C-alpha positions as CSV (number, residue, x, y, z in Angstrom):
1,M,-99.5,-118.4,-132.5
2,E,-95.9,-118.5,-133.6
3,T,-96.1,-114.9,-134.9
4,G,-97.6,-113.8,-131.6
5,A,-94.9,-115.6,-129.6
6,K,-92.2,-114.0,-131.8
7,S,-93.8,-110.6,-131.3
8,S,-93.8,-111.1,-127.6
9,R,-90.1,-112.1,-127.6
10,E,-89.3,-109.1,-129.7
11,R,-91.1,-106.8,-127.2
12,Y,-89.3,-108.3,-124.3
13,R,-86.0,-108.0,-126.1
14,A,-86.7,-104.3,-126.9
15,Q,-87.7,-103.7,-123.2
16,V,-84.5,-105.3,-121.9
17,R,-82.3,-103.3,-124.4
18,A,-84.0,-100.1,-123.3
19,E,-83.3,-100.9,-119.7
20,I,-79.7,-101.7,-120.4
21,K,-79.3,-98.4,-122.3
22,Q,-81.0,-96.4,-119.4
23,H,-78.4,-97.8,-117.0
24,A,-75.7,-97.1,-119.4
25,W,-76.8,-93.4,-119.6
26,E,-76.8,-93.2,-115.8
27,Q,-73.3,-94.7,-115.7
28,L,-72.1,-92.2,-118.3
29,A,-73.4,-89.4,-116.2
30,T,-71.2,-90.4,-113.2
31,T,-68.1,-92.1,-114.8
32,G,-67.9,-91.0,-118.4
33,V,-67.9,-93.2,-121.5
34,S,-64.3,-94.5,-121.1
35,A,-65.3,-96.3,-117.9
36,L,-68.5,-97.8,-119.3
37,S,-68.8,-101.3,-117.8
38,L,-71.1,-103.9,-119.2
39,N,-70.6,-106.2,-116.2
40,A,-71.7,-103.4,-113.9
41,I,-74.8,-102.7,-116.0
42,A,-75.6,-106.4,-116.1
43,K,-75.7,-106.5,-112.3
44,L,-78.1,-103.6,-112.3
45,V,-80.4,-105.3,-114.8
46,G,-80.2,-108.5,-112.8
47,M,-78.4,-110.7,-115.3
48,S,-74.9,-112.1,-115.7
49,G,-72.3,-110.4,-117.9
50,P,-72.4,-113.1,-120.6
51,A,-76.2,-112.9,-120.7
52,L,-76.1,-109.2,-121.4
53,Y,-74.0,-110.0,-124.6
54,R,-77.2,-111.5,-126.0
55,Y,-78.6,-108.0,-126.2
56,F,-75.4,-106.0,-127.1
57,A,-72.5,-107.9,-128.6
58,S,-69.9,-105.7,-127.2
59,R,-69.3,-102.4,-125.3
60,D,-68.8,-100.7,-128.7
61,D,-72.2,-102.1,-129.9
62,L,-73.8,-100.5,-126.9
63,I,-72.0,-97.2,-127.4
64,T,-73.1,-97.1,-131.0
65,D,-76.7,-97.5,-130.0
66,L,-76.4,-94.7,-127.5
67,I,-74.8,-92.5,-130.1
68,R,-77.5,-93.3,-132.6
69,D,-80.2,-92.4,-130.0
70,A,-78.4,-89.1,-129.1
71,Y,-78.0,-88.0,-132.7
72,R,-81.5,-89.0,-133.6
73,S,-82.9,-87.1,-130.6
74,L,-81.0,-83.9,-131.6
75,A,-81.8,-84.3,-135.3
76,D,-85.5,-84.7,-134.6
77,A,-85.5,-81.7,-132.2
78,V,-83.7,-79.5,-134.8
79,R,-86.0,-80.6,-137.6
80,A,-89.1,-80.1,-135.6
81,A,-88.0,-76.6,-134.6
82,F,-87.2,-75.6,-138.2
83,D,-90.4,-77.0,-139.6
84,A,-92.3,-75.0,-136.9
85,G,-90.7,-71.8,-138.2
86,A,-87.5,-71.5,-136.1
87,D,-84.7,-69.4,-137.7
88,V,-81.0,-69.9,-137.3
89,A,-80.9,-68.3,-133.9
90,G,-83.9,-70.4,-132.8
91,I,-82.1,-73.6,-133.9
92,A,-79.0,-72.6,-132.0
93,H,-81.1,-72.3,-128.8
94,V,-82.7,-75.6,-129.5
95,I,-79.3,-77.2,-129.7
96,R,-78.2,-75.5,-126.4
97,D,-81.4,-76.5,-124.6
98,W,-80.8,-80.1,-125.8
99,A,-77.2,-80.0,-124.6
100,L,-78.1,-78.6,-121.2
101,E,-80.8,-81.2,-120.6
102,D,-78.2,-84.0,-120.7
103,P,-74.5,-82.9,-120.9
104,Q,-73.2,-86.4,-121.0
105,R,-75.4,-87.2,-124.0
106,Y,-74.0,-84.1,-125.7
107,F,-70.4,-85.0,-124.9
108,L,-70.9,-88.6,-126.1
109,V,-71.4,-87.2,-129.7
110,Y,-69.5,-83.9,-129.6
111,G,-66.8,-84.5,-126.9
112,T,-63.5,-86.2,-127.0
113,P,-63.5,-89.4,-129.2
114,V,-63.7,-92.7,-127.2
115,P,-60.3,-94.3,-127.4
116,G,-60.4,-97.4,-129.7
117,Y,-63.9,-96.8,-130.8
118,H,-65.0,-96.1,-134.4
119,A,-68.6,-95.2,-135.1
120,P,-70.3,-96.8,-138.1
121,D,-71.2,-94.7,-141.1
122,D,-74.9,-94.5,-140.3
123,T,-74.2,-92.4,-137.2
124,T,-72.5,-89.9,-139.5
125,A,-75.5,-89.9,-141.8
126,I,-77.8,-89.0,-138.8
127,S,-75.5,-86.2,-137.7
128,S,-75.5,-84.8,-141.2
129,E,-79.3,-84.3,-141.0
130,I,-78.6,-81.7,-138.3
131,M,-76.2,-79.8,-140.6
132,A,-78.7,-80.1,-143.5
133,V,-81.3,-78.3,-141.4
134,L,-78.8,-75.6,-140.5
135,I,-77.9,-75.1,-144.1
136,D,-81.6,-74.8,-145.0
137,A,-82.0,-72.1,-142.4
138,F,-79.0,-70.2,-143.7
139,V,-80.3,-70.4,-147.3
140,A,-83.3,-68.4,-146.1
141,L,-81.1,-65.5,-145.0
142,P,-79.8,-62.6,-147.1
143,A,-76.4,-63.1,-148.6
144,G,-73.5,-62.5,-146.3
145,K,-69.9,-61.4,-147.0
146,P,-68.3,-61.4,-150.4
147,E,-66.8,-64.7,-151.4
148,T,-63.6,-65.7,-149.6
149,P,-60.8,-68.1,-150.6
150,F,-62.3,-70.7,-148.3
151,D,-65.6,-70.4,-150.1
152,A,-63.9,-71.3,-153.4
153,H,-62.0,-74.1,-151.6
154,L,-65.4,-75.6,-150.4
155,D,-66.5,-75.9,-154.0
156,D,-64.1,-78.8,-154.3
157,H,-64.7,-80.2,-150.8
158,R,-68.4,-80.6,-150.4
159,Q,-68.6,-84.2,-149.4
160,W,-70.0,-83.4,-146.0
161,D,-73.0,-81.3,-147.3
162,G,-75.1,-84.3,-148.4
163,G,-75.5,-82.9,-151.9
164,H,-77.1,-79.7,-150.7
165,P,-77.5,-77.2,-153.6
166,A,-76.6,-74.2,-151.4
167,S,-73.8,-71.9,-152.5
168,S,-70.3,-72.4,-151.1
169,A,-70.6,-69.1,-149.3
170,T,-73.8,-70.3,-147.5
171,L,-72.0,-73.6,-146.6
172,H,-69.2,-71.5,-145.1
173,R,-71.6,-69.5,-143.0
174,A,-73.3,-72.7,-141.7
175,L,-70.0,-74.4,-141.0
176,T,-68.7,-71.4,-139.1
177,F,-71.9,-71.1,-137.1
178,W,-71.8,-74.8,-136.3
179,T,-68.2,-74.7,-135.0
180,R,-68.7,-71.5,-133.0
181,V,-71.9,-72.8,-131.4
182,H,-70.4,-76.1,-130.3
183,G,-67.2,-74.3,-129.2
184,V,-69.2,-72.2,-126.7
185,L,-71.4,-75.1,-125.6
186,S,-68.4,-77.4,-125.0
187,L,-66.8,-74.7,-122.8
188,E,-70.0,-74.0,-120.9
189,L,-70.9,-77.7,-120.3
190,A,-67.3,-78.5,-119.2
191,G,-67.6,-75.8,-116.6
192,H,-65.0,-73.4,-118.0
193,F,-67.3,-70.4,-117.4
194,A,-67.9,-71.3,-113.8
195,G,-66.8,-68.6,-111.4
196,M,-66.5,-66.0,-114.1
197,G,-69.7,-64.4,-112.9
198,F,-71.5,-63.7,-116.2
199,D,-74.8,-65.0,-117.5
200,T,-73.9,-67.8,-119.8
201,A,-77.3,-67.7,-121.6
202,L,-76.8,-64.1,-122.4
203,F,-73.3,-64.8,-123.6
204,F,-74.5,-67.5,-125.9
205,T,-77.2,-65.3,-127.3
206,G,-74.6,-62.6,-127.9
207,E,-72.4,-65.0,-129.7
208,V,-75.3,-66.1,-131.9
209,D,-76.3,-62.6,-132.7
210,D,-72.7,-61.7,-133.5
211,L,-72.4,-64.6,-135.9
212,L,-75.6,-63.7,-137.7
213,A,-74.5,-60.0,-138.1
214,N,-71.5,-61.1,-140.2
């Protein structure tokens, strides 16, 4: 009986936490993360501000959970695509589709850092899963350009690669690809291409093709 009661309490707690996070995502979509208000969310859930702290100890605790969920969602999408046979270009389009589906979710993890907030190490570990898949995809490609000074530099600065055995030249290609893809996406989602008249999807595809040609 006690185990069953505990299980019931855990299910209720998980349900309330999920509802709180849903309202948080809705708030982020309209006000941005800097204006995230636990008291406003508490009212929407139908509880007092202090009661909400039983589910999330602080605003930063809630932000951390949202970041974990966002990174996990993207990491799972990228991994599933790669396991299903997607190449580097396919992975790039999976990332873009994910970003367009919920721009505020994208900006929470790839936008301007939240003032005063420091993400715990485990969120970085989840994000590195995405890079690991990208590196795997580049390993499957033919060798690119001859080694550059930065490739040699990477031999001594590989802390971010998760111990991947890929060559430094491959890491360089994956890193360049990652920065360019997110650069284009950040400009697109922030509306900087609005009014320019061109097809942003075609532009993105062209950028990806150009990167893979080098």
